[in-house]
C-alpha positions as CSV (number, residue, x, y, z in Angstrom):
1,M,28.6,55.7,15.9
2,T,26.0,58.2,17.2
3,A,27.4,61.8,17.6
4,P,27.7,63.4,21.4
5,F,24.4,64.7,22.7
6,A,22.5,63.6,19.3
7,A,19.6,63.0,21.3
8,A,19.5,66.6,22.6
9,A,19.0,68.0,19.1
10,L,16.3,65.1,18.1
11,L,14.5,66.5,21.3
12,D,14.7,69.9,20.1
13,E,13.6,69.0,16.2
14,L,10.8,67.7,18.1
15,L,10.0,71.5,20.0
16,G,10.3,73.3,16.5
17,D,11.8,76.8,16.2
18,P,11.1,78.4,19.4
19,W,11.4,81.6,17.5
20,R,8.2,81.2,15.7
21,P,5.3,83.0,17.8
22,E,2.4,80.3,17.1
23,N,4.9,77.7,18.6
24,V,3.5,76.6,22.2
25,Y,7.0,75.2,22.9
26,G,8.3,78.8,21.6
27,F,9.3,82.0,23.1
28,A,6.5,84.1,23.1
29,A,4.2,81.1,24.4
30,A,6.6,80.9,27.2
31,V,6.8,84.9,27.7
32,A,3.0,85.1,27.8
33,R,2.5,82.0,30.3
34,D,4.5,83.9,32.4
35,T,2.8,86.7,32.5
36,R,-0.3,84.7,33.5
37,G,1.3,83.0,36.0
38,D,0.4,79.4,34.0
39,F,2.1,76.4,34.6
40,P,3.4,74.3,31.3
41,H,0.9,71.7,31.1
42,A,1.3,71.0,27.3
43,F,5.0,71.5,27.2
44,A,5.1,68.9,29.9
45,A,3.2,66.7,28.4
46,R,5.0,67.0,25.2
47,L,8.2,66.0,27.1
48,D,6.5,63.1,28.8
49,S,5.5,61.4,25.9
50,V,8.9,61.2,24.7
51,D,9.9,59.9,28.6
52,F,12.3,63.3,29.3
53,P,11.2,62.8,33.3
54,L,13.1,59.1,33.1
55,A,16.3,61.0,31.7
56,Y,18.2,61.1,35.2
57,L,16.5,57.7,36.4
58,P,19.1,54.6,35.9
59,P,18.5,52.2,33.2
60,S,18.2,49.4,35.6
61,L,15.1,51.1,37.1
62,G,13.3,51.6,34.0
63,G,15.1,55.3,33.2
64,A,16.7,56.3,30.2
65,L,19.8,57.8,31.9
66,R,22.7,57.6,29.4
67,G,25.0,59.8,31.1
68,L,24.2,63.1,33.5
69,D,26.2,64.8,30.3
70,D,23.7,63.9,28.0
71,T,21.1,64.5,30.2
72,L,22.4,68.1,31.1
73,Q,22.2,68.8,27.2
74,L,18.6,67.3,26.9
75,V,17.5,69.5,29.8
76,R,19.2,72.9,28.4
77,V,17.2,72.1,25.1
78,A,14.4,72.5,26.7
79,A,14.6,74.8,29.2
80,R,15.7,77.2,27.4
81,R,12.2,77.5,25.9
82,D,10.6,78.1,29.6
83,A,12.8,77.2,32.7
84,A,9.5,76.6,34.5
85,V,9.4,73.2,32.4
86,M,12.4,72.1,34.5
87,P,11.1,71.8,37.7
88,A,7.9,70.5,36.0
89,T,9.4,67.5,34.3
90,L,12.3,66.9,36.9
91,L,10.9,67.6,40.0
92,S,11.2,64.5,41.4
93,C,14.8,64.6,41.0
94,S,15.7,65.7,44.6
95,A,13.3,63.0,46.5
96,V,14.3,60.2,44.0
97,M,18.4,60.7,44.3
98,T,17.7,60.6,48.2
99,V,16.1,57.2,47.8
100,L,19.1,55.7,45.8
101,A,21.8,57.2,47.8
102,A,20.1,56.2,51.1
103,G,17.2,54.1,50.7
104,T,16.7,49.7,49.8
105,P,16.3,48.5,46.8
106,E,12.8,47.8,47.1
107,Q,12.1,51.5,48.0
108,A,14.3,52.4,44.8
109,K,11.7,50.1,42.6
110,T,8.7,52.0,44.5
111,V,9.7,55.4,43.7
112,A,11.1,54.9,39.8
113,D,7.9,53.1,39.3
114,W,5.8,55.9,40.7
115,V,8.0,58.2,38.4
116,Q,7.0,56.2,35.0
117,E,3.6,56.5,36.7
118,G,3.6,60.1,35.9
119,R,3.4,61.1,39.6
120,T,5.6,63.6,41.4
121,I,7.3,63.2,44.4
122,A,8.0,66.1,46.2
123,F,11.0,66.9,48.6
124,A,10.2,68.1,51.8
125,L,13.4,69.9,54.2
126,S,12.8,73.7,54.8
127,E,11.1,74.7,57.8
128,E,10.0,78.5,58.1
129,R,11.2,79.2,61.3
130,S,14.4,77.6,61.2
131,G,15.3,79.1,57.9
132,S,18.7,78.2,56.9
133,D,19.7,76.1,60.3
134,V,18.6,73.2,59.3
135,L,19.5,71.1,62.9
136,A,16.6,73.6,64.3
137,G,14.2,72.0,62.7
138,E,10.8,71.2,64.7
139,C,9.1,68.6,62.2
140,R,8.9,65.5,64.3
141,L,8.7,61.5,63.2
142,D,7.8,60.0,66.9
143,P,7.3,56.6,67.2
144,A,3.6,54.9,67.4
145,R,2.1,52.2,69.5
146,D,1.6,50.3,66.6
147,G,5.4,50.3,65.4
148,G,5.3,52.6,63.0
149,F,5.5,56.7,63.7
150,R,3.6,59.6,63.7
151,L,4.4,62.5,61.5
152,T,3.9,66.3,62.9
153,G,5.0,69.4,61.5
154,R,5.1,71.5,59.0
155,K,7.4,72.0,56.2
156,W,7.8,75.0,53.9
157,L,8.1,75.7,50.4
158,V,7.9,72.4,48.8
159,G,8.0,72.3,45.3
160,R,5.0,71.2,43.7
161,G,3.2,70.6,47.4
162,A,0.0,71.2,46.0
163,T,-0.1,68.9,43.6
164,A,2.7,65.8,44.2
165,G,1.5,62.6,44.5
166,A,4.2,61.4,47.0
167,A,7.3,62.7,49.1
168,V,10.4,62.4,50.9
169,V,10.4,63.9,54.3
170,V,13.0,64.8,56.3
171,A,12.0,65.1,60.4
172,R,13.1,65.2,63.5
173,T,13.9,61.7,65.6
174,A,16.0,62.8,68.0
175,P,16.8,66.2,70.6
176,R,20.3,67.1,68.9
177,G,22.8,67.0,66.3
178,P,23.0,66.1,62.5
179,A,22.1,62.3,63.3
180,A,18.9,63.8,64.7
181,F,17.1,63.5,61.4
182,T,15.6,60.5,59.9
183,A,14.3,60.4,55.7
184,V,10.8,59.0,55.5
185,L,9.2,58.3,52.0
186,L,5.3,59.0,51.7
187,G,3.0,57.7,49.0
188,P,-0.5,58.5,47.8
189,R,-2.0,56.8,51.2
190,E,0.0,58.8,53.4
191,L,0.0,62.1,51.8
192,A,-4.2,61.6,51.6
193,R,-3.8,62.7,55.0
194,V,-1.6,65.3,54.8
195,R,-2.7,69.0,54.7
196,R,-1.4,71.1,51.8
197,Q,-1.9,74.8,52.1
198,S,-2.2,77.5,49.2
199,A,0.8,78.0,46.8
200,Q,3.1,80.6,47.3
201,P,3.8,83.4,44.4
202,V,7.1,83.1,43.1
203,T,9.3,86.1,41.2
204,G,10.7,83.1,38.3
205,M,9.7,80.3,37.2
206,R,6.3,80.9,37.4
207,G,3.4,78.2,37.4
208,I,5.3,76.1,39.5
209,D,3.7,75.6,43.1
210,F,5.7,75.9,46.4
211,A,3.1,75.1,49.3
212,D,3.5,74.0,52.5
213,L,2.9,70.9,54.2
214,V,1.1,70.3,57.4
215,F,1.5,66.8,59.5
216,E,-1.0,66.4,62.5
217,G,-0.2,63.1,63.5
218,T,0.0,61.6,60.0
219,P,0.7,57.9,60.2
220,V,4.0,56.3,58.6
221,P,4.6,52.7,58.7
222,R,8.2,51.5,59.7
223,T,8.5,50.3,56.1
224,A,8.8,54.2,54.9
225,V,11.7,54.8,56.7
226,I,14.7,56.0,54.5
227,G,18.5,54.0,55.3
228,D,19.2,54.2,59.1
229,M,17.4,56.1,61.6
230,G,19.3,59.1,62.2
231,G,20.5,58.8,58.6
232,G,18.5,61.9,56.7
233,L,20.9,64.3,56.4
234,A,23.5,62.3,55.4
235,G,21.4,60.9,52.5
236,A,19.9,64.2,51.4
237,M,23.1,66.1,51.5
238,R,24.8,63.1,49.3
239,A,21.7,63.6,47.0
240,Q,21.8,66.8,46.8
241,Q,25.4,66.8,45.0
242,V,23.7,65.3,41.7
243,V,20.9,67.8,42.0
244,R,23.2,70.5,42.5
245,L,24.6,69.6,39.3
246,L,21.6,69.1,37.2
247,S,20.1,72.7,38.4
248,T,22.7,74.5,36.3
249,A,21.0,73.4,33.4
250,A,18.9,75.8,33.8
251,C,21.3,78.5,34.6
252,L,22.6,78.2,31.1
253,A,19.7,77.3,29.2
254,T,18.5,80.8,30.7
255,A,21.7,82.3,29.6
256,D,21.8,81.0,25.9
257,T,18.5,82.2,25.4
258,A,19.0,86.0,26.9
259,L,22.3,85.9,25.0
260,R,21.3,84.4,21.7
261,T,18.5,86.8,21.6
262,A,20.7,89.8,22.5
263,L,23.0,88.7,19.7
264,R,20.1,88.7,17.6
265,F,19.0,92.1,18.3
266,T,22.7,93.7,18.1
267,R,23.5,92.8,15.2
268,G,20.0,93.7,13.2
269,R,19.9,97.1,15.5
270,R,22.6,100.2,14.3
271,V,23.8,103.4,15.8
272,G,25.5,105.2,13.8
273,G,25.3,103.3,10.5
274,V,26.9,100.4,12.9
275,P,25.8,97.2,14.1
276,V,25.1,97.4,17.7
277,A,27.6,94.3,18.1
278,D,30.3,95.6,15.8
279,T,30.5,98.7,18.3
280,G,33.5,98.8,20.8
281,N,30.8,98.4,23.7
282,G,28.9,95.9,21.8
283,S,31.5,93.6,20.8
284,R,33.5,93.8,24.3
285,E,30.2,92.6,26.5
286,L,29.4,90.2,24.0
287,A,32.6,88.7,24.0
288,V,33.0,89.1,28.1
289,A,29.3,87.3,28.3
290,A,30.0,84.4,25.8
291,A,33.4,84.4,27.8
292,E,31.1,83.6,31.3
293,L,29.0,81.5,29.7
294,F,31.7,78.9,27.7
295,A,33.2,78.8,31.3
296,A,29.9,77.4,32.7
297,D,29.2,75.2,30.5
298,L,32.8,73.5,30.7
299,L,32.5,73.0,34.1
300,S,28.7,71.7,34.4
301,L,29.8,69.3,31.4
302,T,33.0,68.0,33.2
303,A,30.9,68.3,36.3
304,A,28.3,65.5,34.6
305,R,31.1,63.1,33.6
306,Y,32.4,63.6,36.8
307,A,29.9,61.8,38.7
308,H,29.9,58.7,36.8
309,L,33.4,58.3,37.4
310,S,34.8,59.0,40.9
311,P,30.8,60.2,43.0
312,A,33.4,59.6,46.4
313,T,35.3,62.1,45.4
314,F,32.5,64.3,43.6
315,G,31.5,66.6,46.4
316,L,34.1,69.3,46.1
317,C,33.4,69.5,42.3
318,S,29.6,69.5,43.2
319,S,29.6,73.1,45.1
320,I,32.1,74.6,42.6
321,V,30.0,74.0,39.8
322,K,26.6,75.2,41.5
323,R,28.4,78.5,42.6
324,V,30.2,79.1,39.4
325,A,27.3,78.7,37.0
326,T,24.7,80.6,38.8
327,R,27.4,83.9,39.0
328,L,28.7,83.7,35.5
329,T,25.2,83.0,33.9
330,A,23.6,86.2,35.6
331,S,26.3,87.7,34.6
332,T,25.3,86.6,31.3
333,L,22.2,87.7,31.8
334,S,22.5,90.8,32.9
335,R,25.0,91.9,30.3
336,S,22.3,90.6,27.7
337,R,19.8,92.8,29.2
338,S,22.1,95.6,29.1
339,L,22.8,95.3,25.5
340,L,19.0,95.6,24.5
341,G,19.0,99.4,25.7
342,A,15.4,100.8,26.4
343,R,14.1,97.3,24.9
344,G,15.3,95.6,27.6
345,V,12.8,97.3,30.0
346,L,10.0,96.5,27.6
347,A,7.0,94.2,28.7
348,H,6.8,92.7,24.9
349,G,9.8,91.8,22.3
350,P,13.4,91.1,23.1
351,G,12.9,92.3,27.0
352,A,10.2,90.7,27.6
353,M,12.4,86.9,26.5
354,V,15.4,88.2,28.4
355,D,13.5,89.8,31.7
356,K,11.6,86.1,32.2
357,A,15.3,84.3,31.6
358,Q,17.0,86.5,34.0
359,R,14.4,85.9,36.9
360,D,14.3,82.6,36.2
361,N,17.5,82.5,36.7
362,T,17.7,84.2,39.8
363,V,15.3,81.8,41.6
364,V,18.0,78.6,40.6
365,E,20.4,80.3,42.5
366,S,18.6,79.2,46.1
367,I,16.4,76.7,45.2
368,D,19.1,73.5,46.2
369,T,21.8,75.2,48.2
370,S,22.2,78.7,49.0
371,P,25.6,80.9,47.3
372,F,26.4,80.8,51.5
373,G,26.4,77.4,51.7
374,V,28.2,76.6,48.7
375,L,31.1,78.9,49.6
376,R,31.0,77.4,53.5
377,A,31.6,73.9,51.7
378,V,34.2,75.1,49.3
379,A,35.8,77.1,52.0
380,I,36.3,74.0,54.4
381,Q,38.1,71.9,52.1
382,L,40.8,74.4,50.6
383,P,43.4,73.6,53.2
384,G,44.1,70.3,52.0
385,Y,45.4,71.1,48.8
386,A,48.1,73.5,49.8
387,P,50.7,70.6,50.1
388,V,49.2,69.4,46.3
389,F,50.4,72.5,44.7
390,G,53.3,73.6,46.3
391,E,54.2,77.4,46.7
392,P,52.6,80.1,45.1
393,N,55.5,80.4,42.8
394,G,54.4,78.7,40.2
395,A,57.2,75.8,40.9
396,E,55.7,72.2,40.1
397,P,55.5,69.9,42.7
398,G,57.3,67.0,42.7
399,G,58.4,64.6,45.3
400,A,57.5,66.4,48.3
401,V,54.8,65.7,50.4
402,G,51.6,65.9,48.5
403,S,52.8,66.4,45.5
404,A,50.7,66.0,42.6
405,V,50.6,63.1,40.1
406,E,48.5,62.5,37.2
407,P,45.0,60.9,38.3
408,G,45.1,57.6,36.8
409,S,48.5,56.8,37.6
410,P,49.5,54.0,40.1
411,S,51.0,56.7,42.2
412,D,48.2,59.0,42.6
413,G,48.8,60.3,46.0
414,V,46.4,61.9,48.9
415,V,47.4,64.1,51.2
416,G,45.6,62.9,54.9
417,S,43.5,65.3,56.9
418,A,41.3,66.0,60.3
419,S,38.1,65.7,57.7
420,E,38.9,62.3,57.3
421,S,37.5,60.8,60.7
422,G,34.1,62.0,59.7
423,S,34.2,65.4,59.4
424,A,32.8,66.8,56.2
425,P,31.8,70.1,54.4
426,G,28.9,72.1,56.4
427,G,26.6,74.4,54.8
428,E,23.5,75.9,53.9
429,M,21.3,73.3,51.9
430,R,17.9,74.3,50.5
431,S,15.1,72.3,49.1
432,P,16.1,71.3,46.0
433,M,15.0,72.1,42.7
434,D,11.7,71.5,44.0
435,G,12.1,73.4,46.7
436,G,13.0,76.8,48.3
437,P,15.1,78.1,51.0
438,A,16.2,76.0,53.8
439,P,18.6,74.3,55.9
440,A,22.0,75.0,57.1
441,I,24.0,72.1,57.9
442,A,27.3,71.7,60.4
443,A,29.0,68.4,59.8
444,P,27.3,65.5,58.6
445,P,27.7,62.3,59.9
446,A,30.7,60.1,59.0
447,P,31.2,59.2,55.3
448,A,30.1,55.4,54.4
449,P,32.7,52.7,55.3
450,R,35.9,52.7,52.9
451,S,36.9,49.7,50.6
452,A,40.9,49.2,50.5
453,S,40.7,51.9,47.7
454,G,39.9,54.6,49.6
455,L,36.7,54.9,47.8
456,A,32.9,54.5,48.8
457,A,32.1,50.8,48.9
458,P,29.3,50.1,46.7
459,I,26.6,49.3,48.6
460,A,23.8,46.1,47.7
461,S,25.7,46.4,43.9
462,E,24.1,43.9,41.4
463,P,26.7,42.2,39.2
464,G,27.2,43.5,35.8
465,S,29.3,45.6,33.0
466,A,30.8,48.9,34.5
467,S,29.9,50.9,31.2
468,G,27.3,50.9,28.9
469,L,27.1,52.4,24.9
470,A,25.1,55.9,24.3
471,A,21.9,55.1,22.8
472,P,20.8,55.5,19.3
473,I,19.1,58.2,18.0
474,A,16.5,55.5,16.3
475,P,14.1,54.8,19.0
476,E,14.0,51.0,20.5
477,P,11.7,48.5,20.0
478,G,9.1,49.2,22.4
479,S,10.4,52.6,23.2
480,A,7.9,55.4,23.3
481,S,10.4,58.0,22.1
482,G,13.9,58.3,20.1
483,L,15.2,59.5,23.3
484,A,14.8,55.4,25.1
485,V,16.9,54.2,26.8
486,S,21.0,52.8,25.6
487,S,20.6,49.6,23.4
488,A,22.9,47.6,25.5
489,P,21.8,49.2,29.3
490,V,24.3,47.7,32.0
491,S,22.9,46.3,35.4
492,G,24.4,48.3,38.1
493,S,23.7,49.2,41.4
494,A,20.4,52.1,41.4
495,S,20.4,51.9,45.2
496,G,21.3,50.5,48.6
497,P,20.1,50.2,52.2
498,A,22.3,53.3,53.9
499,V,25.0,53.3,56.1
500,S,24.4,53.8,59.8
501,S,26.4,57.2,60.6
502,A,28.0,57.8,63.7
503,P,27.1,62.0,64.6
504,V,29.9,64.3,64.5
505,S,31.0,67.3,66.8
506,G,29.6,70.5,66.6
507,S,27.2,73.4,67.1
508,A,23.9,73.4,67.3
509,S,23.8,76.2,64.6
510,G,26.3,74.3,62.2
511,L,28.6,77.0,62.0
512,S,31.4,75.9,64.0
513,A,34.9,75.9,62.1
514,P,35.7,72.2,60.7
515,P,38.9,70.6,62.1
516,T,42.1,72.1,60.5
517,P,43.8,69.8,58.0
518,D,47.2,69.2,58.9
519,P,49.5,69.9,55.6
520,R,52.3,67.7,56.9
521,A,50.4,65.1,57.7
522,T,51.9,61.8,55.2
523,P,50.1,60.9,52.1
524,V,48.3,58.0,51.6
525,V,48.5,56.0,48.6
526,E,45.1,54.3,47.6
527,P,44.9,52.0,44.5
528,P,43.3,51.5,42.5
529,P,43.6,55.2,41.0
530,P,41.1,56.9,39.9
531,P,39.9,57.2,36.3
532,A,42.1,59.3,33.8
533,L,41.6,63.3,32.9
534,D,41.0,62.3,29.0
535,T,38.4,59.8,30.2
536,L,36.2,63.0,32.3
537,F,37.0,65.4,29.3
538,A,35.6,63.2,26.6
539,F,32.2,65.2,26.6
540,G,29.3,62.8,25.1
541,A,31.5,59.4,25.6
542,P,30.1,56.8,27.3
543,L,29.8,56.5,31.0
544,P,29.9,53.9,34.0
545,D,26.4,53.1,35.2
546,L,26.0,56.5,38.0
547,D,25.6,55.0,41.2
548,P,24.0,57.5,43.8
549,A,25.2,55.0,46.9
550,A,28.6,55.7,46.5
551,L,28.3,59.4,46.6
552,D,30.4,60.6,49.4
553,L,30.7,63.7,52.1
554,S,34.2,63.2,53.4
555,A,36.7,66.7,52.2
556,R,39.6,64.7,51.5
557,P,41.8,66.2,48.9
558,K,41.3,64.5,46.1
559,D,39.4,66.1,43.4
560,L,40.1,64.9,39.9
561,V,40.3,68.3,38.4
562,L,42.5,70.2,40.9
563,L,45.1,66.8,41.1
564,G,45.0,66.7,37.2
565,F,45.6,70.7,36.5
566,A,48.5,70.3,39.3
567,A,49.8,67.7,37.7
568,H,49.7,69.3,33.8
569,A,49.8,72.8,34.1
570,E,53.2,73.4,33.5
571,G,53.4,70.6,30.5
572,L,49.9,72.3,29.1
573,A,51.7,75.4,29.0
574,R,54.8,74.1,27.1
575,D,52.6,72.5,24.8
576,L,51.1,75.7,24.1
577,A,54.0,77.9,23.7
578,G,55.5,75.3,21.6
579,R,52.4,75.6,19.2
580,G,52.6,79.4,19.1
581,E,50.3,80.3,21.6
582,H,52.0,82.1,24.2
583,R,49.0,84.0,25.6
584,A,47.5,80.6,26.7
585,A,50.3,79.6,27.8
586,A,50.9,82.6,30.1
587,L,47.1,82.4,31.4
588,V,47.5,78.5,32.6
589,R,50.9,79.2,34.4
590,D,48.9,82.3,36.4
591,V,46.0,79.9,37.2
592,R,48.4,77.2,38.7
593,T,50.3,80.4,40.2
594,A,46.9,81.8,41.5
595,L,45.1,78.5,43.2
596,A,48.6,77.8,44.6
597,D,48.3,81.2,46.3
598,T,44.6,80.7,47.3
599,F,45.4,77.4,49.1
600,S,48.6,78.5,51.0
601,T,46.6,81.7,51.9
602,A,43.6,79.2,53.3
603,S,45.6,76.8,55.1
604,E,47.3,79.8,57.3
605,A,44.2,81.1,57.7
606,H,42.4,77.8,59.1
607,R,45.6,78.0,61.6
608,D,44.7,81.0,63.0
609,R,41.5,80.9,65.0
610,S,40.5,84.7,64.1
611,R,40.7,84.1,60.6
612,G,38.2,81.0,60.8
613,L,34.9,80.8,59.2
614,G,33.3,82.0,62.6
615,S,35.0,84.9,62.7
616,S,36.5,86.6,59.1
617,P,34.7,86.3,55.9
618,E,38.5,85.5,54.2
619,L,37.7,82.2,53.7
620,L,34.4,82.7,52.0
621,D,36.4,84.9,49.7
622,L,39.1,82.3,49.3
623,A,36.1,80.1,48.4
624,E,35.0,82.0,45.8
625,R,38.4,82.9,44.2
626,C,38.7,78.8,44.0
627,C,35.9,78.3,42.4
628,L,36.3,81.0,39.3
629,L,40.3,79.3,39.1
630,Y,38.8,75.6,39.4
631,A,36.6,76.9,36.5
632,A,40.0,78.0,34.3
633,A,41.3,74.3,35.5
634,A,39.2,72.7,34.4
635,A,38.7,74.8,30.6
636,A,42.5,74.6,30.8
637,L,42.2,70.5,30.9
638,A,39.7,70.5,28.6
639,W,41.8,72.0,26.0
640,R,44.5,69.4,26.7
641,A,41.9,66.3,26.3
642,H,40.8,67.9,22.6
643,P,43.5,69.8,20.9
644,E,43.0,69.0,17.8
645,R,39.6,69.1,17.3
646,G,38.5,73.1,18.2
647,L,35.8,73.6,20.2
648,Y,32.8,75.9,20.4
649,G,33.5,76.0,16.3
650,E,37.0,76.9,16.5
651,E,39.6,75.4,14.2
652,P,41.3,72.2,15.5
653,G,43.5,73.3,18.0
654,G,42.1,76.9,18.1
655,T,43.0,78.5,21.1
656,G,40.6,81.7,21.1
657,W,37.8,80.7,23.8
658,L,40.4,78.9,26.0
659,T,42.5,82.5,26.1
660,A,39.4,84.6,26.5
661,V,37.8,82.1,29.4
662,L,40.8,82.0,31.0
663,A,41.1,85.9,30.8
664,V,37.9,86.3,32.4
665,L,38.0,83.9,34.5
666,L,41.5,85.4,36.2
667,A,40.1,89.2,36.1
668,L,37.7,87.9,38.1
669,A,39.5,85.7,40.6
670,E,41.5,89.0,41.1
671,G,38.5,91.4,41.7
672,R,39.3,93.1,38.6
673,D,36.5,94.0,36.0
674,P,37.0,91.4,33.2
675,R,36.4,93.8,30.7
676,Q,39.7,94.6,31.4
677,A,40.9,91.8,29.7
678,A,39.2,93.2,26.6
679,A,42.0,92.3,24.4
680,D,41.8,88.6,25.0
681,L,38.0,88.2,24.4
682,P,37.4,89.2,20.4
683,A,37.9,85.2,19.3
684,A,34.9,84.2,22.2
685,A,32.3,86.8,20.3
686,R,33.5,85.4,16.8
687,A,32.8,82.0,18.4
688,L,29.3,83.2,19.5
689,T,28.2,84.6,16.1
690,R,29.4,81.1,14.5
691,L,27.3,79.1,17.1
692,D,24.7,81.0,16.4
693,A,24.6,81.3,12.4
694,A,25.5,77.3,12.3
695,R,22.1,76.8,14.8
696,L,24.1,75.4,17.2
697,L,23.6,75.8,21.4
698,F,26.3,77.7,22.7
699,T,28.3,74.8,24.4
700,A,31.4,73.1,23.2
701,F,30.6,70.2,21.5
702,P,27.9,70.8,18.7
703,V,24.2,70.4,19.3
704,L,21.9,71.5,16.2
705,L,19.0,73.3,17.3
706,S,15.9,74.0,15.3
707,D,16.0,78.1,15.3
708,G,15.3,80.1,12.9
709,P,15.7,83.4,12.1
710,A,14.4,85.8,15.1
711,P,11.0,87.9,14.4
712,E,11.4,91.4,12.6
713,E,11.0,94.0,15.6
714,D,8.2,96.5,15.2
715,E,10.2,100.1,15.2
716,T,6.8,102.0,16.2
717,T,6.2,99.7,19.0
């Protein structure tokens, strides 16, 4: 059986040792390109030659997607060398996912063919004047006499706007409301009539052109409309769930590079005869940084599997993983830079590498959904989970309304809410990994029709197996590379026609408070149950086909991680205590209590107009706290799924990494400096050293790297 993430290890081997100065795919070459502001042409071409840009495209459309967790690791091993190569090769993801989520099978095949031909498909959503308020967008799609349309206006900071061969554009087709926008697919013929302005320089991921597209009555055929008229924002928002997830790969990659650089420097640099890594401050900073990176890593891997297993309930997880990954890795990078001391400000050596990684990481925070937009989307969902977690005294729910049961059991209960009527997470969107700042969206159009199970009904699904096999490491016959698709690809719905969406009432600015869920509502039992937790946390194991058409925007309390943790936290704590791991057990109980308190407080705030999103930042603070606690819950459930396997290189059943991760996340959730949890952290620093010594990626399951020793620093420079 192929080892999990073997394709990522193969790709890293193909790219060679990144520490060697002469390696064009290495760190020194990346710093040199960054200094010049050059596009990573040779690097992108090498990745093209092994089908890397097909890693997010379903096999049914000619892609190489085995599972998004596998794709996440592939992107990480490439982007750790130079994050600028990530949008250079996966730039089309936003546009393609929008088509797969809302377009026709013919449109899906068209964009898939373009990607395989090497074309870049830009995603144009943002407008400079409207900024974060997407409902104020002025770019228009007007009816034409020939039965088609005319596109007029300007889209701002479009990733690869100056060089893309096609584009998905979201434009206004009605006077007002969330259903006033329509998405269209422009091919090379249409783009030939579009004026492209010069690219604007950016602080990170240099070399990627962010240019404006100017439409001056550009002809657009009626067949270019993606889905229904008025469904443009809904389709784009659904697609963004996958884009947000994949963007976290750049966060993890830059943090891995910075922390590995700092670790190697501090182990070689001595102060008073003692390696900096072994001093009190050095070891503590390394431990905190490691725990932060491990927490982001676990949550990203979990979210990647979640998107396959239950796309209809993935919305909350998608927002949370984006916020957690950007926040925690930014902190990891900051700590890494501080560990370099004066060398952290030099424009060569380790300082230059960490500086580039830090600037690249900062760009990721705002290129699909802004921090404010993410927290708004999370805040709207918090009250629905108050009944699930019960009172904040830590008591296990049982029998009461909203009681939590294991995802996967026949009695999986869901608390009904006003959100069921069609109100969904609002918030600010930004043009995806290809895009720039953008749009705040009020409550989006109503979700797609539901099947009897309550999950989004598949649209234009094709018959076929529910899952596929992992790809072998050896190349497929006729494949261009060893990174080819699974030997047993499965057929599945890659796309389908969009479902007509009705607008939802809301302010034109998109900042009105959503309807308040009623915590007294009767639970709704909806068969079949969601997948078992063991499947969710089986990192690297085969997954069902990704079905973008099933992604949903509703805010029902059905998140697999939260329901699973509510059901199993106490049992997990007892298991840990039975193994003698009393500190880990206490931290698990603390996480559950903190989540219960967070949801209860949010429910009270939603009922109080003076504490709502429109008048108080309290709910945003609660959303921030929930994001951190959610990551802690995911870490605990990951340990539960692998009790006899040591994650992060620990011995089987080891809880050192878990204790460190929970301690840091709880401290952050409580507003404390995570360094105050120093007593719980040494195991994280040991894990970090162990992984680097074994040439492994800083991730839960082993991914072998091609790294050799870091070059010796010249003390005279």
